[in-house]
N, C-alpha and C positions, 0 to 999 in steps of 0.2 A: 441372845442378849436382848434385853428389853429396849424399846425405843427410847424410854426415859433415861436409862443408863447410858446408851450410846450418845444421846444428846448431852448429858452431863460430861461425858468423856471428851466430846468434841469441844464443848465450852472450855474445859480445862486446858486443852491443847492451845486454845486461842488466848489464854491469859498467862500471867506469870506463873512460876512454879507453885502449884497448889496441890493439896491432897483433896480428892473429891470422893465422897460417898453419897448414897442417895439422900441422906438426911442432913449432912453437914458439909461445910467447906471451911478449912482452916489452914494456916501456914504450915509448912513442912515439918518444923520441929515440934508442933503441938499434937500431931496425929497419933492416935492409939487404936483406931478402928481397923479390924482385920480385913475389911473389904475396901480399904483405902487404895487408891490408884496413885502410884508414884511416877512423876515425870522428871526428867533431867533436862536442863536447858544448857545448850552449848554456847560458846562465845559468839558463834555465827547466828544465833537465834533459833537454831534447830532444836525442837523439843522432842524427846524420845521417851517412850514407855516400853519397858521389856514386858511382853505378854507371856512369853515362854523363854526361859533361859536354856539355850542349847547345851548339848553335852559333847559335841564333836570338836574337830579342830577349829581354831579361831581364825577368822579372816583378817589378813594384814594388808596394809597398803602395798600395791603392786601385784596382789593375787588376782586370779581370775575366779569369779564366783558364779554359781548357778542359783537363781532365785525365782520365787513366785511373788507376785505383788498385786495389790489392789490400790488404785489411786482414786482419791475423791477430792472434791473441792472442800474447803474448810467448813462449808455449811452442810456437808454430808452427801451432796449430790455425786453420783457415780460418774467417773471419767473413763477409766480403763482398768482391765484386769488380765492377768495371764491365766486365770482359772475361770472356766465357764460356770456361771452361777446355776445353770439348769442341769447340765450333764456332769459337772464336776471335773470335766476334762482339763488337764493342766498343760500349758505350753510355756514352760519356764524359759527365762532369758539368761544368757551368759554375758556377764559384764566384767570389764577390767577395772580394778580399783586403783587407777592411776591418776584420776583427776582431769585427764584431757578428753575422755570420751563420755564420761558419766556426769550427771549433775552433782555438784559438790555436796549438796545437802544429803543426798542418798549415799554417797561415798562415806560421809561421816557417820551415817546410821549403820552401815555395814561393817566398817573397820572395827574390830574388837568383838564382833558378834560371833557366836559359835554355831556350827552346823546343827540344825534341828531347832534353832531358836526362831522366835517370832518377835518382831518389834512393830510398834505403831509410832509414826513420827509426823510432826507438823514441820513442813519445809517452807521457809519464807521465800519469796520470789528472787531475792538477791543471791541465793545459793541454789536456785532451782533451774528452770529452763531459760537460761540467759541467752541461748541461741538455739536454733532449730535442729542442730546436728547432735545435741547431747542425748545420750541414752539414759533410761530406756524410752523408746518412742514406738508407738504402735505402727505396724506396717500398713494397716487398713486406713483408707482415707478418712472415713468418718471419725473414728476414735482419735486419729492423729490431729485432725482439725479441732476437735473438741478439746484435746489436751493443750494444744498451742494457743487456742483462744482464751484459755484460763492461765496462761504462763505468768501473768502479772499479778497473781494472787497466791496466797499460801495454799499449798496442797498437802493433803494427808495421805501418807503412804503406809500401808500395812504390808510388811515384808517378811517372808520366810526364807531363811538361808538353807538351801538344799545341799550344796556341795561347795567345797573349796577345791578348785582344779589345779 
């Protein structure tokens, strides 16, 4: 993905529901461009883009799920990932979709998602890391410190649903 396209997508996540293409920006109902990126805004302020629609079982509230994710600040700076960018090695996390252990915004992203699917979401701080015990949280000190130091700003999660357990 080009840096310009990533920047346009990041800008789109930070604004109201818009359709973004490299050449134009227009309200949702007026878009006809096949390269248009669609975002859904939930009542909590979470903005979701389906990157790949999964074909497996759908995650429901109360399920246990296995995911890979990349977390970035809203300006695009990297915070944490379960996939090593150099080796490609994956360390998926298992999360309960119960609302007590996981950040609310991420739960909203995962509920209704199908196995094999990928979503990108902007999660506002009020449904993000409102306390330090919510998952997912890196085990290593440096990434944990970095994540928690940015807990009061919107975070962009790119999530892949691997399994519903």
